[in-house]
SEDONU-625583 format. One record per residue (C-alpha): chain; residue number from 1; x, y, z; residue in three letters. Coordinates in nm, 4 decimals. Layout:
% residues N
- A_NUM_X_Y_Z_ALA;
...
//
This chain:
% residues 455
- A_1_3.5306_1.1809_0.5054_UNK;
- A_2_3.2169_1.1904_0.2913_UNK;
- A_3_2.9322_0.9552_0.3749_UNK;
- A_4_2.8328_0.7400_0.0768_UNK;
- A_5_2.4923_0.8301_-0.0620_UNK;
- A_6_2.4337_0.5285_-0.2841_UNK;
- A_7_2.4891_0.4782_-0.6556_UNK;
- A_8_2.5030_0.7860_-0.8732_UNK;
- A_9_2.1804_0.8536_-1.0575_UNK;
- A_10_2.1758_0.9638_-1.4239_UNK;
- A_11_2.1689_1.3394_-1.4751_UNK;
- A_12_2.1759_1.3581_-1.8555_UNK;
- A_13_1.9688_1.1818_-2.1195_UNK;
- A_14_2.2775_1.0338_-2.2854_UNK;
- A_15_2.3526_0.8316_-1.9730_UNK;
- A_16_2.0451_0.6133_-2.0275_UNK;
- A_17_2.0542_0.6146_-2.4089_UNK;
- A_18_2.1247_0.2862_-2.5880_UNK;
- A_19_2.3523_0.3488_-2.8911_UNK;
- A_20_2.2053_0.2041_-3.2115_UNK;
- A_21_2.3239_0.1846_-3.5726_UNK;
- A_22_2.0628_0.3492_-3.7996_UNK;
- A_23_1.9049_0.1244_-4.0629_UNK;
- A_24_1.8264_0.2229_-4.4239_UNK;
- A_25_1.4709_0.3306_-4.4923_UNK;
- A_26_1.4335_0.0401_-4.7323_UNK;
- A_27_1.4892_-0.2269_-4.4632_UNK;
- A_28_1.1994_-0.4780_-4.4755_UNK;
- A_29_0.9734_-0.4698_-4.1687_UNK;
- A_30_0.9994_-0.8476_-4.1427_UNK;
- A_31_1.3782_-0.8226_-4.1054_UNK;
- A_32_1.3384_-0.5618_-3.8311_UNK;
- A_33_1.0832_-0.7788_-3.6481_UNK;
- A_34_1.3232_-1.0722_-3.6618_UNK;
- A_35_1.6123_-0.8636_-3.5287_UNK;
- A_36_1.4023_-0.7347_-3.2387_UNK;
- A_37_1.2865_-1.0868_-3.1584_UNK;
- A_38_1.6515_-1.1913_-3.1336_UNK;
- A_39_1.7459_-0.8925_-2.9158_UNK;
- A_40_1.4763_-0.8754_-2.6499_UNK;
- A_41_1.6395_-0.5773_-2.4768_UNK;
- A_42_1.6334_-0.3452_-2.7774_UNK;
- A_43_1.3495_-0.0879_-2.7418_UNK;
- A_44_1.3286_-0.0370_-3.1185_UNK;
- A_45_1.5355_0.0714_-3.4171_UNK;
- A_46_1.6530_0.3979_-3.5739_UNK;
- A_47_1.5653_0.4543_-3.9391_UNK;
- A_48_1.7381_0.6872_-4.1825_UNK;
- A_49_1.5033_0.9511_-4.3237_UNK;
- A_50_1.5419_1.2269_-4.5801_UNK;
- A_51_1.5445_1.4921_-4.3067_UNK;
- A_52_1.7454_1.3048_-4.0426_UNK;
- A_53_1.6580_1.0012_-3.8365_UNK;
- A_54_1.3326_0.8559_-3.7051_UNK;
- A_55_1.2460_0.6059_-3.4356_UNK;
- A_56_1.0537_0.2864_-3.4942_UNK;
- A_57_0.9645_0.1433_-3.1541_UNK;
- A_58_0.9268_-0.2257_-3.0779_UNK;
- A_59_0.5543_-0.1729_-3.0147_UNK;
- A_60_0.5098_-0.0071_-3.3542_UNK;
- A_61_0.6916_-0.2886_-3.5323_UNK;
- A_62_0.4810_-0.5497_-3.3530_UNK;
- A_63_0.1572_-0.3735_-3.4434_UNK;
- A_64_0.2481_-0.3597_-3.8110_UNK;
- A_65_0.4148_-0.6975_-3.8433_UNK;
- A_66_0.1460_-0.8921_-3.6568_UNK;
- A_67_-0.1594_-0.6833_-3.7379_UNK;
- A_68_-0.4069_-0.7402_-4.0207_UNK;
- A_69_-0.4129_-0.5383_-4.3406_UNK;
- A_70_-0.0471_-0.4402_-4.3390_UNK;
- A_71_0.0605_-0.5835_-4.6717_UNK;
- A_72_0.1368_-0.2369_-4.8031_UNK;
- A_73_0.3836_-0.1596_-4.5242_UNK;
- A_74_0.6865_-0.3459_-4.6522_UNK;
- A_75_0.9742_-0.1218_-4.5508_UNK;
- A_76_1.0686_0.0750_-4.2431_UNK;
- A_77_1.0625_0.4040_-4.4301_UNK;
- A_78_0.6904_0.3660_-4.4964_UNK;
- A_79_0.6188_0.3429_-4.1230_UNK;
- A_80_0.8118_0.6333_-3.9791_UNK;
- A_81_0.6164_0.9516_-3.9299_UNK;
- A_82_0.7041_1.2947_-3.8011_UNK;
- A_83_0.6289_1.2173_-3.4371_UNK;
- A_84_0.9777_1.1172_-3.3185_UNK;
- A_85_1.1035_1.3158_-3.0186_UNK;
- A_86_1.4771_1.3739_-3.0623_UNK;
- A_87_1.6870_1.5340_-2.7889_UNK;
- A_88_2.0551_1.6035_-2.7372_UNK;
- A_89_2.2461_1.3639_-2.5143_UNK;
- A_90_2.3335_1.6442_-2.2703_UNK;
- A_91_1.9644_1.7249_-2.2025_UNK;
- A_92_1.8867_1.7130_-1.8312_UNK;
- A_93_1.6892_1.4045_-1.7275_UNK;
- A_94_1.4125_1.6173_-1.5755_UNK;
- A_95_1.3732_1.8276_-1.8917_UNK;
- A_96_1.3778_1.5194_-2.1135_UNK;
- A_97_1.1058_1.3530_-1.9045_UNK;
- A_98_0.8966_1.6705_-1.9159_UNK;
- A_99_0.9278_1.6870_-2.2944_UNK;
- A_100_0.8376_1.3179_-2.3285_UNK;
- A_101_0.5265_1.3562_-2.1138_UNK;
- A_102_0.4192_1.6696_-2.3038_UNK;
- A_103_0.3629_1.4636_-2.6196_UNK;
- A_104_0.0104_1.3609_-2.7281_UNK;
- A_105_-0.1321_1.0773_-2.5195_UNK;
- A_106_-0.0856_0.8227_-2.7997_UNK;
- A_107_0.2888_0.8957_-2.8159_UNK;
- A_108_0.3810_0.9161_-2.4462_UNK;
- A_109_0.4956_0.5568_-2.4203_UNK;
- A_110_0.7248_0.5875_-2.7224_UNK;
- A_111_1.1026_0.6006_-2.6594_UNK;
- A_112_1.3147_0.9100_-2.7179_UNK;
- A_113_1.5788_0.9528_-2.9901_UNK;
- A_114_1.9170_1.0533_-2.8408_UNK;
- A_115_2.1792_1.2530_-3.0355_UNK;
- A_116_2.5414_1.2576_-2.9216_UNK;
- A_117_2.7823_1.5358_-3.0302_UNK;
- A_118_3.0085_1.2846_-3.2074_UNK;
- A_119_2.7354_1.1906_-3.4533_UNK;
- A_120_2.6091_0.8780_-3.2780_UNK;
- A_121_2.2403_0.8104_-3.2264_UNK;
- A_122_2.0596_0.5991_-2.9706_UNK;
- A_123_1.7288_0.5240_-2.7991_UNK;
- A_124_1.6206_0.6116_-2.4441_UNK;
- A_125_1.3295_0.3877_-2.3319_UNK;
- A_126_1.0528_0.5925_-2.1733_UNK;
- A_127_1.0443_0.3622_-1.8675_UNK;
- A_128_1.4141_0.4185_-1.8021_UNK;
- A_129_1.3704_0.7925_-1.8483_UNK;
- A_130_1.0842_0.8214_-1.6005_UNK;
- A_131_1.2573_0.5878_-1.3547_UNK;
- A_132_1.5705_0.8037_-1.3651_UNK;
- A_133_1.3636_1.1145_-1.3015_UNK;
- A_134_1.1795_0.9479_-1.0126_UNK;
- A_135_1.5073_0.8283_-0.8651_UNK;
- A_136_1.6464_1.1800_-0.8700_UNK;
- A_137_1.3403_1.3135_-0.6924_UNK;
- A_138_1.3603_1.0293_-0.4403_UNK;
- A_139_1.7113_1.1435_-0.3555_UNK;
- A_140_1.5499_1.4596_-0.2166_UNK;
- A_141_1.4706_1.2553_0.0956_UNK;
- A_142_1.6938_1.4695_0.3107_UNK;
- A_143_1.6658_1.7036_0.6067_UNK;
- A_144_1.5276_2.0516_0.5525_UNK;
- A_145_1.8187_2.2859_0.6380_UNK;
- A_146_1.5764_2.5502_0.7713_UNK;
- A_147_1.3530_2.3411_0.9995_UNK;
- A_148_1.5649_2.0314_1.0591_UNK;
- A_149_1.2665_1.8144_0.9593_UNK;
- A_150_1.3178_1.5102_0.7357_UNK;
- A_151_1.1790_1.5389_0.3828_UNK;
- A_152_1.0583_1.2495_0.1726_UNK;
- A_153_0.9038_1.2481_-0.1738_UNK;
- A_154_0.6125_1.0193_-0.2604_UNK;
- A_155_0.3676_1.0103_-0.5507_UNK;
- A_156_-0.0086_0.9810_-0.5551_UNK;
- A_157_-0.2565_1.0086_-0.8428_UNK;
- A_158_-0.6131_1.1322_-0.8098_UNK;
- A_159_-0.8657_1.0648_-1.0869_UNK;
- A_160_-1.1964_1.2474_-1.1269_UNK;
- A_161_-1.4420_1.1377_-1.3945_UNK;
- A_162_-1.5960_1.4169_-1.6014_UNK;
- A_163_-1.9480_1.3544_-1.4708_UNK;
- A_164_-2.0163_1.7056_-1.3406_UNK;
- A_165_-2.0758_2.0310_-1.5304_UNK;
- A_166_-1.8602_2.2383_-1.2936_UNK;
- A_167_-1.4867_2.1959_-1.3563_UNK;
- A_168_-1.4157_2.3378_-1.0082_UNK;
- A_169_-1.6006_2.0449_-0.8531_UNK;
- A_170_-1.4045_1.7987_-1.0645_UNK;
- A_171_-1.0748_1.9576_-0.9649_UNK;
- A_172_-1.1743_1.9476_-0.5983_UNK;
- A_173_-1.2579_1.5769_-0.6242_UNK;
- A_174_-0.9269_1.5043_-0.7978_UNK;
- A_175_-0.7387_1.6977_-0.5286_UNK;
- A_176_-0.9175_1.5042_-0.2544_UNK;
- A_177_-0.8344_1.1785_-0.4322_UNK;
- A_178_-0.4651_1.2736_-0.4472_UNK;
- A_179_-0.4633_1.3375_-0.0727_UNK;
- A_180_-0.6296_1.0013_-0.0099_UNK;
- A_181_-0.3764_0.8269_-0.2376_UNK;
- A_182_-0.0923_0.9791_-0.0360_UNK;
- A_183_-0.2650_0.8924_0.2914_UNK;
- A_184_-0.3233_0.5270_0.2020_UNK;
- A_185_-0.0013_0.5002_-0.0059_UNK;
- A_186_-0.1937_0.3106_-0.2718_UNK;
- A_187_-0.0865_0.5021_-0.5827_UNK;
- A_188_-0.4165_0.5799_-0.7584_UNK;
- A_189_-0.7498_0.6797_-0.6016_UNK;
- A_190_-1.0729_0.7705_-0.7804_UNK;
- A_191_-1.2354_1.0928_-0.6654_UNK;
- A_192_-1.6019_1.0749_-0.5604_UNK;
- A_193_-1.8464_1.3247_-0.4059_UNK;
- A_194_-1.8134_1.1467_-0.0705_UNK;
- A_195_-1.4348_1.1615_-0.0586_UNK;
- A_196_-1.3025_1.4144_0.1935_UNK;
- A_197_-0.9420_1.4200_0.3121_UNK;
- A_198_-0.8711_1.7723_0.4303_UNK;
- A_199_-0.6472_1.6846_0.7236_UNK;
- A_200_-0.2955_1.8220_0.7397_UNK;
- A_201_0.0104_1.6514_0.8815_UNK;
- A_202_0.1688_1.7931_1.1972_UNK;
- A_203_0.5318_1.7745_1.0846_UNK;
- A_204_0.6734_1.8636_1.4236_UNK;
- A_205_0.4759_1.5897_1.5964_UNK;
- A_206_0.5696_1.3441_1.3223_UNK;
- A_207_0.9380_1.4183_1.3764_UNK;
- A_208_0.8975_1.3721_1.7520_UNK;
- A_209_0.7136_1.0436_1.6940_UNK;
- A_210_0.9936_0.9131_1.4749_UNK;
- A_211_1.2460_1.0037_1.7431_UNK;
- A_212_1.0246_0.8596_2.0184_UNK;
- A_213_0.9897_0.5321_1.8347_UNK;
- A_214_1.3651_0.4946_1.8158_UNK;
- A_215_1.4142_0.6096_2.1748_UNK;
- A_216_1.1757_0.3545_2.3247_UNK;
- A_217_0.8922_0.5920_2.4147_UNK;
- A_218_0.6107_0.3833_2.2659_UNK;
- A_219_0.4037_0.1458_2.4766_UNK;
- A_220_0.1541_-0.1301_2.4089_UNK;
- A_221_-0.1640_-0.1765_2.6077_UNK;
- A_222_-0.3720_-0.4884_2.5608_UNK;
- A_223_-0.7508_-0.5072_2.5448_UNK;
- A_224_-0.8720_-0.8596_2.6178_UNK;
- A_225_-1.1019_-1.0565_2.3905_UNK;
- A_226_-1.3421_-1.2673_2.5985_UNK;
- A_227_-1.5112_-1.5940_2.5180_UNK;
- A_228_-1.8771_-1.4995_2.4713_UNK;
- A_229_-1.9995_-1.8001_2.6696_UNK;
- A_230_-1.7544_-1.8281_2.9604_UNK;
- A_231_-1.6296_-1.4650_2.9576_UNK;
- A_232_-1.2761_-1.5915_3.0140_UNK;
- A_233_-0.9967_-1.4126_2.8329_UNK;
- A_234_-0.9232_-1.5736_2.4984_UNK;
- A_235_-0.6583_-1.3323_2.3721_UNK;
- A_236_-0.5848_-0.9601_2.3499_UNK;
- A_237_-0.5544_-0.6872_2.0893_UNK;
- A_238_-0.2362_-0.4805_2.1032_UNK;
- A_239_-0.3073_-0.1050_2.1078_UNK;
- A_240_-0.0220_0.1436_2.0813_UNK;
- A_241_0.0342_0.4421_2.3140_UNK;
- A_242_0.3020_0.7114_2.3107_UNK;
- A_243_0.4721_0.8037_2.6369_UNK;
- A_244_0.5620_1.1582_2.5333_UNK;
- A_245_0.8336_1.3173_2.7493_UNK;
- A_246_0.6386_1.6435_2.7889_UNK;
- A_247_0.2764_1.5599_2.7053_UNK;
- A_248_0.2404_1.2337_2.8951_UNK;
- A_249_0.0722_0.9157_2.7718_UNK;
- A_250_-0.0943_0.9882_2.4376_UNK;
- A_251_-0.3701_0.7699_2.2854_UNK;
- A_252_-0.3373_0.6519_1.9262_UNK;
- A_253_-0.5909_0.8999_1.7910_UNK;
- A_254_-0.3455_1.1808_1.8626_UNK;
- A_255_-0.0554_1.0534_1.6525_UNK;
- A_256_-0.1586_0.7585_1.4330_UNK;
- A_257_-0.3360_0.9698_1.1656_UNK;
- A_258_-0.0125_1.1604_1.1011_UNK;
- A_259_0.1940_0.8416_1.1108_UNK;
- A_260_-0.0315_0.6813_0.8493_UNK;
- A_261_0.0418_0.9685_0.6125_UNK;
- A_262_0.4137_0.8978_0.6181_UNK;
- A_263_0.6619_0.6114_0.6162_UNK;
- A_264_0.6763_0.6268_0.9974_UNK;
- A_265_0.3772_0.3922_1.0030_UNK;
- A_266_0.5878_0.1115_0.8548_UNK;
- A_267_0.8523_0.1302_1.1264_UNK;
- A_268_0.5834_0.1682_1.3912_UNK;
- A_269_0.3965_-0.1408_1.2679_UNK;
- A_270_0.7196_-0.3425_1.2763_UNK;
- A_271_0.7667_-0.2418_1.6389_UNK;
- A_272_0.4078_-0.3220_1.7386_UNK;
- A_273_0.4272_-0.6691_1.5840_UNK;
- A_274_0.7580_-0.7499_1.7512_UNK;
- A_275_0.6559_-0.6120_2.0908_UNK;
- A_276_0.3174_-0.7870_2.0930_UNK;
- A_277_0.4757_-1.1229_2.0123_UNK;
- A_278_0.7387_-1.0625_2.2788_UNK;
- A_279_0.4596_-1.0095_2.5328_UNK;
- A_280_0.2902_-1.3296_2.4168_UNK;
- A_281_0.6179_-1.5103_2.4826_UNK;
- A_282_0.6484_-1.3533_2.8299_UNK;
- A_283_0.2957_-1.4659_2.9178_UNK;
- A_284_0.3679_-1.8113_2.7843_UNK;
- A_285_0.6695_-1.8311_3.0135_UNK;
- A_286_0.4406_-1.7425_3.3039_UNK;
- A_287_0.2006_-2.0217_3.2187_UNK;
- A_288_-0.0585_-1.8057_3.0430_UNK;
- A_289_-0.1904_-1.8557_2.6921_UNK;
- A_290_-0.2243_-1.5126_2.5291_UNK;
- A_291_-0.2755_-1.4969_2.1533_UNK;
- A_292_-0.2296_-1.1379_2.0325_UNK;
- A_293_-0.4027_-0.9421_1.7564_UNK;
- A_294_-0.2351_-0.6563_1.5674_UNK;
- A_295_-0.4115_-0.4198_1.3279_UNK;
- A_296_-0.1942_-0.3533_1.0234_UNK;
- A_297_-0.2348_-0.0396_0.8072_UNK;
- A_298_-0.2845_-0.0646_0.4287_UNK;
- A_299_0.0639_0.0703_0.3603_UNK;
- A_300_0.2243_-0.2125_0.5576_UNK;
- A_301_0.0474_-0.4913_0.3706_UNK;
- A_302_0.1322_-0.3225_0.0400_UNK;
- A_303_0.5046_-0.3810_0.0996_UNK;
- A_304_0.6826_-0.6650_-0.0788_UNK;
- A_305_0.8572_-0.7512_0.2479_UNK;
- A_306_0.5379_-0.7678_0.4575_UNK;
- A_307_0.4881_-1.1446_0.4507_UNK;
- A_308_0.8526_-1.2340_0.5149_UNK;
- A_309_0.8746_-0.9887_0.8036_UNK;
- A_310_0.5555_-1.1078_0.9700_UNK;
- A_311_0.6510_-1.4740_0.9336_UNK;
- A_312_0.9948_-1.4132_1.0857_UNK;
- A_313_0.8786_-1.2347_1.4005_UNK;
- A_314_0.7045_-1.5281_1.5780_UNK;
- A_315_1.0205_-1.7350_1.5364_UNK;
- A_316_1.2320_-1.4555_1.6828_UNK;
- A_317_0.9944_-1.4277_1.9792_UNK;
- A_318_0.9908_-1.8029_2.0333_UNK;
- A_319_0.6153_-1.8519_1.9875_UNK;
- A_320_0.4095_-2.0353_1.7288_UNK;
- A_321_0.2589_-1.8513_1.4342_UNK;
- A_322_-0.0904_-1.9343_1.5614_UNK;
- A_323_-0.0347_-1.6932_1.8510_UNK;
- A_324_-0.0662_-1.3987_1.6088_UNK;
- A_325_-0.3781_-1.2632_1.4409_UNK;
- A_326_-0.3253_-0.9849_1.1882_UNK;
- A_327_-0.6205_-0.7525_1.1389_UNK;
- A_328_-0.6949_-0.5511_0.8275_UNK;
- A_329_-0.9905_-0.3262_0.7506_UNK;
- A_330_-1.2358_-0.3813_0.4671_UNK;
- A_331_-1.1086_-0.0690_0.2933_UNK;
- A_332_-0.7479_-0.1899_0.3058_UNK;
- A_333_-0.8404_-0.5223_0.1480_UNK;
- A_334_-1.0574_-0.3742_-0.1245_UNK;
- A_335_-0.8186_-0.0919_-0.2149_UNK;
- A_336_-0.5621_-0.3388_-0.3466_UNK;
- A_337_-0.7660_-0.6558_-0.3323_UNK;
- A_338_-0.5472_-0.8942_-0.5324_UNK;
- A_339_-0.2204_-0.7911_-0.3658_UNK;
- A_340_-0.3507_-0.7810_-0.0087_UNK;
- A_341_-0.5515_-1.1009_-0.0498_UNK;
- A_342_-0.2412_-1.2806_-0.1764_UNK;
- A_343_-0.0393_-1.1520_0.1210_UNK;
- A_344_-0.3044_-1.2600_0.3703_UNK;
- A_345_-0.3459_-1.6002_0.2057_UNK;
- A_346_0.0252_-1.6689_0.2405_UNK;
- A_347_0.0161_-1.5725_0.6083_UNK;
- A_348_-0.2783_-1.8059_0.6710_UNK;
- A_349_-0.0995_-2.0891_0.4945_UNK;
- A_350_0.1843_-2.0524_0.7469_UNK;
- A_351_-0.0428_-2.0606_1.0527_UNK;
- A_352_-0.1092_-1.6922_1.1215_UNK;
- A_353_-0.4747_-1.5999_1.1680_UNK;
- A_354_-0.6342_-1.3205_0.9642_UNK;
- A_355_-0.9233_-1.0981_1.0685_UNK;
- A_356_-1.1293_-0.8283_0.8961_UNK;
- A_357_-1.1569_-0.5388_1.1407_UNK;
- A_358_-1.4442_-0.2871_1.1637_UNK;
- A_359_-1.6608_-0.5076_0.9436_UNK;
- A_360_-1.9669_-0.3222_0.8154_UNK;
- A_361_-1.8057_0.0203_0.7848_UNK;
- A_362_-1.6494_-0.0391_0.4441_UNK;
- A_363_-1.7859_-0.1589_0.1130_UNK;
- A_364_-1.7304_-0.5326_0.1228_UNK;
- A_365_-1.9992_-0.7165_-0.0670_UNK;
- A_366_-2.1155_-1.0150_0.1344_UNK;
- A_367_-2.0702_-1.2123_-0.1861_UNK;
- A_368_-1.6954_-1.1446_-0.1672_UNK;
- A_369_-1.6512_-1.2975_0.1768_UNK;
- A_370_-1.6066_-1.6576_0.0567_UNK;
- A_371_-1.3143_-1.5438_-0.1602_UNK;
- A_372_-1.1306_-1.3578_0.1172_UNK;
- A_373_-0.8536_-1.5501_0.3019_UNK;
- A_374_-0.9759_-1.4768_0.6548_UNK;
- A_375_-1.0474_-1.6536_0.9833_UNK;
- A_376_-1.2379_-1.3844_1.1753_UNK;
- A_377_-1.4918_-1.1079_1.1255_UNK;
- A_378_-1.4901_-0.8258_1.3791_UNK;
- A_379_-1.8303_-0.6529_1.3768_UNK;
- A_380_-1.7792_-0.2787_1.4114_UNK;
- A_381_-1.8823_-0.1166_1.7381_UNK;
- A_382_-2.1195_0.1219_1.5556_UNK;
- A_383_-2.3546_-0.1747_1.5000_UNK;
- A_384_-2.3034_-0.3246_1.8438_UNK;
- A_385_-2.3816_-0.0119_2.0470_UNK;
- A_386_-2.7112_0.0377_1.8592_UNK;
- A_387_-2.8354_-0.3195_1.8493_UNK;
- A_388_-3.0871_-0.2567_2.1314_UNK;
- A_389_-3.2395_0.0664_2.0001_UNK;
- A_390_-3.2273_-0.0169_1.6290_UNK;
- A_391_-3.3932_-0.3323_1.4927_UNK;
- A_392_-3.2098_-0.2735_1.1648_UNK;
- A_393_-2.8684_-0.2888_1.3351_UNK;
- A_394_-2.9711_-0.6009_1.5255_UNK;
- A_395_-3.0821_-0.7638_1.2009_UNK;
- A_396_-2.7504_-0.6772_1.0343_UNK;
- A_397_-2.5584_-0.8365_1.3210_UNK;
- A_398_-2.7693_-1.1530_1.3008_UNK;
- A_399_-2.7162_-1.1713_0.9238_UNK;
- A_400_-2.3398_-1.1297_0.9551_UNK;
- A_401_-2.3263_-1.4007_1.2211_UNK;
- A_402_-2.5274_-1.6404_1.0014_UNK;
- A_403_-2.3041_-1.5814_0.7000_UNK;
- A_404_-1.9868_-1.6134_0.9076_UNK;
- A_405_-2.1132_-1.9388_1.0542_UNK;
- A_406_-2.1771_-2.0808_0.7077_UNK;
- A_407_-1.8193_-1.9911_0.6116_UNK;
- A_408_-1.6629_-2.1308_0.9267_UNK;
- A_409_-1.5450_-1.7901_1.0489_UNK;
- A_410_-1.5013_-1.6749_1.4067_UNK;
- A_411_-1.7201_-1.3738_1.4904_UNK;
- A_412_-1.5915_-1.1001_1.7223_UNK;
- A_413_-1.8115_-0.8147_1.8461_UNK;
- A_414_-1.6348_-0.4858_1.9241_UNK;
- A_415_-1.7631_-0.2072_2.1455_UNK;
- A_416_-1.9443_-0.4183_2.4062_UNK;
- A_417_-2.0288_-0.1646_2.6775_UNK;
- A_418_-2.2610_-0.3550_2.9142_UNK;
- A_419_-2.3665_-0.6992_3.0273_UNK;
- A_420_-2.7099_-0.7058_2.8559_UNK;
- A_421_-2.5418_-0.6418_2.5198_UNK;
- A_422_-2.2815_-0.9089_2.5919_UNK;
- A_423_-2.5542_-1.1597_2.6816_UNK;
- A_424_-2.7577_-1.0866_2.3677_UNK;
- A_425_-2.4520_-1.1169_2.1470_UNK;
- A_426_-2.3629_-1.4502_2.3032_UNK;
- A_427_-2.7184_-1.5733_2.2463_UNK;
- A_428_-2.7030_-1.4550_1.8843_UNK;
- A_429_-2.3942_-1.6691_1.8260_UNK;
- A_430_-2.0980_-1.4316_1.8580_UNK;
- A_431_-1.7806_-1.6172_1.9568_UNK;
- A_432_-1.5677_-1.3447_2.1156_UNK;
- A_433_-1.6485_-1.0138_2.2852_UNK;
- A_434_-1.4362_-0.7011_2.3172_UNK;
- A_435_-1.5201_-0.3703_2.4810_UNK;
- A_436_-1.4950_-0.1440_2.7860_UNK;
- A_437_-1.7924_-0.3207_2.9459_UNK;
- A_438_-1.5740_-0.6292_2.9844_UNK;
- A_439_-1.2194_-0.4963_3.0080_UNK;
- A_440_-1.0372_-0.1780_2.9208_UNK;
- A_441_-0.6905_-0.1846_2.7623_UNK;
- A_442_-0.4255_-0.2692_3.0215_UNK;
- A_443_-0.0465_-0.2260_3.0344_UNK;
- A_444_0.1392_-0.5564_2.9935_UNK;
- A_445_0.2306_-0.5919_3.3600_UNK;
- A_446_-0.1399_-0.6296_3.4468_UNK;
- A_447_-0.2122_-0.8975_3.1881_UNK;
- A_448_-0.0962_-1.1880_3.4082_UNK;
- A_449_-0.3402_-1.0745_3.6803_UNK;
- A_450_-0.6432_-1.1145_3.4515_UNK;
- A_451_-0.8286_-1.4460_3.4215_UNK;
- A_452_-0.6854_-1.6313_3.1227_UNK;
- A_453_-0.6934_-1.9728_2.9663_UNK;
- A_454_-0.4145_-2.1922_3.1052_UNK;
- A_455_-0.1724_-2.3506_2.8615_UNK;
//
């Protein structure tokens, strides 16, 4: 019995072509514009020409019909040029897409004229053509018969501006931007001199991680966040570990970089969210109040399902939405600012808290902070650990605290390694402290033994 593989994808151009009846060259442009207005799905019309047939796309008709100075263009025949790409209906989708993209830049969005053997003509919209090609490549998500490793196909675009005399440098920047686009799963990244992404994915480890995730080999440890004044535990950040069958307990730095370069990170983030909220529910049942924080990668927040998934999980765990804080880095927010900000705003509206993690390491303009839908700022440890030996770092921390206070935000300091630093941060106005000097990450069974705020 054959396992279903989903709907069949088009293989030939004729399968996506829309049959059309050619119009005489003398057809008035106004009549064509009216017909297209009545049929919103038609990508254009086919016009009879002395040497065959030509395409007149909807966009071309709109430009002529609505544009100024077009009084001389009265009939369709006056508008058709020699630029129509015509292909046989039995042309492979991949070859048709390649031919369409090989046209001059101004013509690449134009549809393709389709010719059937029986004399019919039609139009293949360029969007449908490229979508069919992409769908066929996506179907390559299979297992490599030689290595047994799963294969998936994704797309990333790197752009390098021509601001350097050496084309080799420009190509290197574009290549680095492509790797970053694939890493962050954000589609398009602009190459800059400071962009370096030369890491390679360990496919074997990635396969083992995927299997470990589904076999229950991942663990969460929790690093407490302490009230800066009382030092009592206020909540905890969930930090993932991998209990590898042969290599022992692995820290996140060993496997998360590879996970973030693949779709494994999405499944892993789902698990972390669910497990952290489950632990919050367990602590609640024991009489302990333990809000949990989870750092979400850019790829997760870029999903259409992100908000619905996150909002569902507290209900499944039996805790209120306010028990969860989702953390996102500056870079993640700015990479796709409108999308991510909208996602975070919807989460906040439903009671989930939002924090910017590692604040100060990205490129957030302080002027943008009032527009971001956030509740917390987490000052990066690189500023905290140098606040005593660098007046500049201390000044930055004080400035961030002042701005956060004016915006009503909670301020969290990461990387607190000793009591003098904790005391100075509390005096400066930090609300919560996190770091090895106060508490290291602990497995969940030790959480109830730590001092916590009673319910």
